[in-house]
C-alpha positions as CSV (number, residue, x, y, z in Angstrom):
1,M,-120.8,66.2,61.4
2,V,-122.3,64.1,58.6
3,T,-121.1,60.4,58.5
4,L,-121.8,57.5,56.2
5,Q,-123.1,55.4,59.1
6,G,-126.7,54.4,59.3
7,A,-129.5,55.0,56.8
8,I,-129.5,57.5,53.9
9,K,-130.8,60.9,55.2
10,F,-130.1,63.3,52.4
11,R,-131.1,63.7,48.7
12,V,-127.6,65.0,47.7
13,Y,-124.2,64.1,49.1
14,L,-121.3,66.4,48.2
15,I,-118.0,64.6,48.8
16,Y,-115.0,66.9,48.1
17,G,-111.4,67.5,49.0
18,E,-107.8,67.1,48.1
19,N,-107.8,63.4,49.1
20,S,-109.2,62.1,45.8
21,G,-108.7,58.5,46.9
22,L,-110.9,59.0,50.0
23,V,-113.5,61.0,47.9
24,R,-113.8,58.0,45.5
25,E,-113.9,55.5,48.4
26,R,-116.7,57.3,50.1
27,A,-118.7,57.7,46.9
28,N,-118.4,54.0,46.2
29,L,-119.6,53.2,49.7
30,L,-122.7,55.5,49.3
31,V,-123.6,54.1,45.9
32,K,-123.4,50.5,47.2
33,K,-125.5,51.5,50.2
34,I,-128.2,52.9,47.9
35,T,-128.2,50.3,45.2
36,G,-126.1,47.4,46.4
37,S,-123.8,47.7,43.5
38,T,-121.6,50.4,41.7
39,D,-122.1,49.0,38.2
40,D,-125.8,48.3,37.8
41,P,-126.8,50.2,34.6
42,F,-130.4,50.3,35.7
43,Q,-129.8,51.7,39.2
44,V,-126.6,53.7,38.8
45,C,-126.2,56.6,36.5
46,V,-122.7,58.0,36.2
47,L,-122.4,61.6,35.0
48,D,-118.9,62.6,33.9
49,K,-117.8,66.2,33.3
50,E,-119.2,66.2,29.7
51,S,-122.7,65.2,30.9
52,H,-123.3,67.4,34.0
53,E,-126.1,69.2,32.2
54,R,-128.2,66.0,32.5
55,L,-128.2,66.1,36.3
56,T,-131.8,67.3,36.9
57,E,-133.1,65.0,34.1
58,E,-131.4,61.9,35.6
59,A,-132.1,62.8,39.2
60,T,-135.8,63.1,38.6
61,A,-136.1,59.9,36.5
62,L,-137.9,56.9,38.1
63,S,-136.2,53.6,38.5
64,L,-137.2,50.9,35.9
65,M,-136.5,48.2,38.4
66,G,-138.0,49.8,41.5
67,G,-136.1,51.0,44.5
68,Q,-133.8,54.0,44.7
69,R,-131.3,55.1,42.0
70,A,-127.9,56.6,42.5
71,V,-126.9,59.5,40.3
72,W,-123.1,59.6,40.6
73,V,-121.6,62.9,39.5
74,R,-117.8,63.0,39.0
75,E,-115.4,65.9,38.4
76,A,-117.8,68.4,39.8
77,T,-116.9,72.1,40.0
78,D,-118.8,75.3,41.1
79,T,-120.5,75.4,37.7
80,L,-122.8,72.6,39.0
81,A,-124.1,74.7,42.0
82,K,-127.0,76.1,40.1
83,S,-128.2,72.7,38.8
84,V,-128.0,71.2,42.3
85,E,-130.0,74.2,43.7
86,V,-132.7,73.8,41.0
87,F,-133.0,70.1,41.7
88,C,-133.3,70.6,45.4
89,A,-136.0,73.3,44.9
90,L,-138.3,70.6,43.5
91,Y,-138.7,69.1,46.9
92,P,-140.0,70.4,50.3
93,T,-137.6,70.9,53.2
94,D,-140.1,71.1,56.0
95,D,-141.1,67.4,55.9
96,I,-138.1,65.3,54.7
97,D,-138.8,61.6,54.3
98,P,-135.8,59.8,52.9
99,S,-137.8,56.7,52.1
100,R,-139.6,58.7,49.4
101,F,-136.4,59.7,47.6
102,D,-136.5,58.2,44.1
103,S,-132.9,59.1,43.4
104,I,-129.9,60.0,45.6
105,V,-127.3,62.3,44.0
106,I,-123.6,61.6,44.9
107,I,-121.3,64.4,43.8
108,E,-117.5,64.0,43.7
109,A,-115.4,67.2,43.7
110,G,-111.8,68.2,44.3
111,S,-110.7,70.9,46.7
112,L,-113.4,73.6,47.3
113,S,-112.6,76.8,49.1
114,P,-114.9,78.1,51.9
115,R,-116.2,80.6,49.3
116,S,-117.1,78.0,46.8
117,P,-120.8,78.3,45.7
118,L,-121.2,74.5,45.6
119,R,-119.7,74.1,49.1
120,I,-121.7,76.9,50.6
121,L,-124.9,75.5,49.1
122,A,-124.1,72.0,50.5
123,E,-123.3,73.3,53.9
124,K,-126.5,75.3,54.2
125,H,-129.2,73.3,52.4
126,P,-131.2,70.8,54.5
127,L,-131.4,68.3,51.7
128,I,-127.6,68.2,51.0
129,A,-124.8,66.7,53.1
130,A,-121.2,68.0,52.8
131,L,-118.4,65.4,53.4
132,P,-114.9,66.9,53.2
133,C,-112.0,64.6,52.5
134,Y,-108.7,66.1,53.7
135,A,-105.2,64.8,53.1
136,E,-104.2,61.8,55.2
137,T,-101.7,63.2,57.7
138,G,-100.8,62.8,61.4
139,R,-103.4,60.9,63.5
140,S,-105.7,60.5,60.4
141,L,-102.9,58.7,58.5
142,E,-102.1,56.5,61.5
143,E,-105.8,55.5,61.9
144,T,-106.0,54.7,58.1
145,L,-102.9,52.5,58.2
146,R,-104.0,50.6,61.3
147,G,-107.4,50.0,59.7
148,L,-105.8,48.7,56.5
149,F,-103.5,46.3,58.5
150,G,-106.4,44.9,60.5
151,K,-105.2,42.2,62.9
152,K,-101.8,41.9,61.2
153,R,-99.0,42.9,63.6
154,I,-96.5,45.6,62.6
155,A,-93.3,46.5,64.5
156,V,-93.1,50.0,66.0
157,E,-90.1,51.0,63.9
158,A,-91.8,49.6,60.7
159,F,-94.9,51.6,61.4
160,R,-93.0,54.8,62.0
161,Y,-91.1,54.4,58.9
162,L,-94.2,53.7,56.9
163,L,-95.7,56.9,58.3
164,A,-92.7,58.8,57.1
165,I,-92.8,57.6,53.5
166,S,-96.6,57.3,52.9
167,G,-98.4,59.7,50.7
168,T,-101.5,61.7,51.6
169,D,-104.0,60.1,49.2
170,R,-106.2,57.2,50.5
171,A,-106.1,55.3,47.2
172,L,-102.3,55.4,46.9
173,I,-101.9,54.5,50.6
174,R,-104.2,51.5,50.2
175,N,-102.3,50.3,47.1
176,E,-99.0,50.4,49.0
177,V,-100.3,48.6,52.0
178,E,-101.9,45.9,49.8
179,K,-98.5,45.4,48.1
180,L,-96.8,45.2,51.5
181,L,-99.2,42.6,52.8
182,L,-98.8,40.5,49.7
183,Y,-95.0,40.7,50.2
184,V,-95.2,39.8,53.9
185,G,-97.5,36.8,53.2
186,A,-97.8,34.5,56.2
187,D,-95.0,36.1,58.3
188,P,-96.5,36.8,61.7
189,E,-95.2,40.4,61.9
190,I,-94.4,43.2,59.5
191,T,-90.8,44.3,60.1
192,L,-88.9,47.4,59.0
193,T,-87.1,45.2,56.5
194,H,-90.4,44.2,55.0
195,V,-91.4,47.8,54.5
196,Q,-88.1,48.9,53.1
197,Q,-88.0,46.0,50.6
198,A,-91.6,46.0,49.6
199,I,-92.2,49.8,49.4
200,G,-88.9,51.7,50.2
201,D,-87.0,50.4,47.2
202,G,-89.7,51.6,44.8
203,A,-90.7,54.7,46.7
204,E,-90.1,57.2,44.0
205,Y,-92.7,59.5,45.3
206,S,-92.9,62.6,43.1
207,V,-93.9,64.7,46.1
208,E,-90.7,63.7,48.0
209,D,-88.6,64.3,44.9
210,V,-90.0,67.9,44.7
211,V,-89.5,68.6,48.4
212,Y,-85.9,67.3,48.6
213,A,-84.9,69.1,45.4
214,V,-86.3,72.4,46.7
215,M,-84.6,72.2,50.1
216,S,-81.2,71.2,48.7
217,G,-81.2,73.9,46.0
218,Q,-81.8,72.0,42.7
219,P,-84.1,74.2,40.6
220,V,-83.8,72.1,37.4
221,M,-84.7,69.0,39.3
222,V,-87.6,70.9,41.0
223,D,-89.0,71.8,37.7
224,K,-88.8,68.2,36.4
225,A,-90.2,66.6,39.5
226,L,-93.0,69.2,39.9
227,T,-94.0,68.7,36.2
228,K,-94.2,65.0,36.9
229,A,-96.2,65.5,40.1
230,I,-98.7,67.7,38.4
231,K,-99.1,65.1,35.5
232,E,-99.7,62.4,38.2
233,G,-102.5,64.5,39.7
234,V,-100.7,65.4,42.9
235,N,-102.8,67.9,44.8
236,M,-100.9,71.2,45.5
237,I,-102.3,71.5,49.0
238,A,-100.9,68.1,49.8
239,L,-97.6,69.1,48.3
240,T,-97.4,72.3,50.5
241,R,-98.2,70.3,53.6
242,S,-95.4,67.8,52.7
243,L,-93.0,70.7,52.4
244,L,-94.2,72.1,55.7
245,Q,-93.6,68.8,57.4
246,H,-90.2,68.3,55.9
247,T,-89.2,71.9,56.8
248,D,-90.3,71.2,60.4
249,R,-88.2,68.1,60.6
250,L,-85.2,70.0,59.2
251,L,-85.7,72.6,61.9
252,Q,-85.8,70.0,64.6
253,A,-82.5,68.6,63.4
254,R,-81.0,72.0,62.8
255,F,-81.6,73.0,66.5
256,L,-79.7,69.9,67.6
257,F,-76.9,70.6,65.1
258,E,-76.6,74.2,66.2
259,D,-76.4,73.0,69.8
260,G,-73.2,71.0,68.9
261,M,-74.6,67.6,67.8
262,P,-73.0,66.1,64.7
263,A,-75.3,66.4,61.7
264,K,-75.7,62.6,61.2
265,V,-76.5,62.1,64.8
266,A,-79.0,65.0,64.8
267,I,-81.0,63.4,61.9
268,S,-80.9,60.0,63.6
269,K,-82.9,61.5,66.5
270,L,-85.8,62.3,64.2
271,S,-89.0,60.1,64.4
272,P,-90.0,58.7,62.0
273,P,-86.5,58.1,60.7
274,V,-85.2,59.6,57.5
275,F,-85.4,57.0,54.7
276,F,-81.8,55.8,54.2
277,K,-81.9,56.6,50.4
278,R,-82.8,60.2,51.3
279,T,-80.1,60.7,54.0
280,D,-77.6,62.5,51.7
281,G,-80.3,64.9,50.5
282,F,-81.4,65.6,54.0
283,L,-77.8,66.3,55.1
284,K,-77.3,68.7,52.2
285,A,-80.4,70.6,53.1
286,L,-79.4,70.7,56.8
287,D,-76.1,72.3,55.8
288,S,-77.9,74.8,53.5
289,W,-80.3,76.3,56.1
290,N,-80.1,77.8,59.5
291,S,-82.8,77.6,62.1
292,Q,-83.8,81.3,61.6
293,S,-84.4,80.8,57.9
294,L,-86.2,77.5,58.4
295,Y,-88.5,79.2,60.9
296,A,-89.3,82.0,58.5
297,L,-89.9,79.4,55.7
298,L,-92.5,77.6,57.8
299,R,-94.5,80.9,57.9
300,Y,-94.2,81.4,54.2
301,I,-95.3,77.9,53.4
302,Q,-98.4,78.4,55.6
303,K,-99.1,81.6,53.6
304,L,-98.7,79.7,50.4
305,E,-101.3,77.1,51.4
306,F,-103.7,79.9,52.3
307,L,-103.2,81.6,49.0
308,C,-103.7,78.4,47.1
309,K,-107.1,78.1,48.7
310,Q,-108.2,81.7,48.5
311,T,-106.8,83.4,45.4
312,A,-107.9,83.2,41.7
313,T,-104.3,82.3,40.6
314,P,-104.1,78.5,40.0
315,A,-102.4,76.7,42.8
316,E,-100.0,75.0,40.4
317,V,-98.7,78.4,39.2
318,L,-98.3,79.7,42.8
319,C,-96.5,76.6,43.9
320,Q,-94.2,76.4,40.9
321,H,-93.0,80.0,41.4
322,F,-92.6,79.6,45.1
323,L,-90.7,76.3,44.9
324,L,-88.4,77.4,42.2
325,T,-87.6,80.7,44.0
326,I,-86.7,78.7,47.2
327,A,-84.5,76.3,45.3
328,Q,-82.7,79.2,43.6
329,H,-82.3,80.9,46.9
330,V,-80.5,77.8,48.3
331,K,-78.4,77.3,45.2
332,E,-77.1,80.9,45.4
333,K,-76.4,80.5,49.1
334,K,-78.3,83.6,50.0
335,S,-78.7,84.3,53.7
336,H,-82.1,86.1,53.7
337,L,-85.4,84.9,52.3
338,D,-87.2,87.7,50.4
339,E,-90.9,87.2,51.0
340,S,-91.8,89.6,48.2
341,K,-90.0,87.4,45.6
342,L,-91.7,84.3,46.8
343,F,-95.1,85.8,46.0
344,S,-94.3,88.2,43.2
345,N,-96.5,86.4,40.7
346,L,-99.8,87.3,42.5
C-alpha cells in the first residue's frame, strides 16, 4: 500500500475518495513535501476544473527557481485519464529515478468506482500512486480523533459520544475538534458535558437530519434535509453508511424491546449513547419498525451503496428515491418493504 511516508517515489499521485477533507489534507502534505509550501506561485501550479487541459504543458515545464515543481490538479474526473496517460508515456518505466523528476503531479478526485479509467490507470502504472480516502468510520474514526486530541485527556463517555455524533469527513471532524479544544481550554480533561455544550448544541448535521427523518416516516422533512445535504456537498456513500449504522443501532434496540425491555431502557443500552436531542426521534423509529423489517432494510441499504458505485444513474437520484420511498413506507405504516419500489428508478 502506498503511503506518504518517506521520499517522493512517483511522478503522479492520485488521491481520491468520498472523504474530501482527507483528500485535501493528503494533497496539502504532498505539495509541502515537494516544494516546502502550498502557495509558492513559482513552485506550485494549481489546475482547477477549467484548466485541466494544461496538465501536460505545466507538468513538463521546468522550474524557474530550480528544484521540483508541484502541479496540483483539483476536481479531477475520468476525463483526465487520457492526459495523465500521455504525460506518463513521455518517461521510461524501466529505470525510475525520482531525483530526476522536474514536476510531481498531485491529482485530487472524488469517489472513483473500480471501473474508473483514471483509477485503473493509477493502480496499474508504475509511475502513478493511488491513494484512496474512505469515509472516517469505526476504528479509522477513533484513530483520527485520538490523533487530533494528542495528549489531551478525554473521558470514555465523552469519547463514545463524540464518535456517535461525528461526521465522516476529515475536514469537518478536524473543525469540530478544534472548536471543542478551544472551548475546553486549560481544563485537564474533556468531559461529556464539554462535548455536548461545545458541539452537541450546534450539531445540526444534515446527514443525521436525513437519517432520522427517513426512519421516523417524514418524507417532506427528508426532501428538505436531503436537498440541504446535497448543497453542502455531503457524499452519498457516506450518507448510505450513516443510514446503515443507524439502522443497525435500531435493530439492536429493537431486539431488546421485543424481548420485553422498555423502549427507553433498550436505547439506553446502546453504545455510543443516543444524543439526548435525538431520543424522541429514535423512539419514534423504534416504534415504527420491527426486527424483521430492519434486518431486510440493512440488506437493501448495502445494495443501494453498491448501486451508487456501479451504475450510471447519479447517486443523488438513487438515494433520493430510496430514502423518500422508505419514509413514505413508514408514514403509511406498511408491514412489508417492497424491494422493487425501492429501486424502481434504475
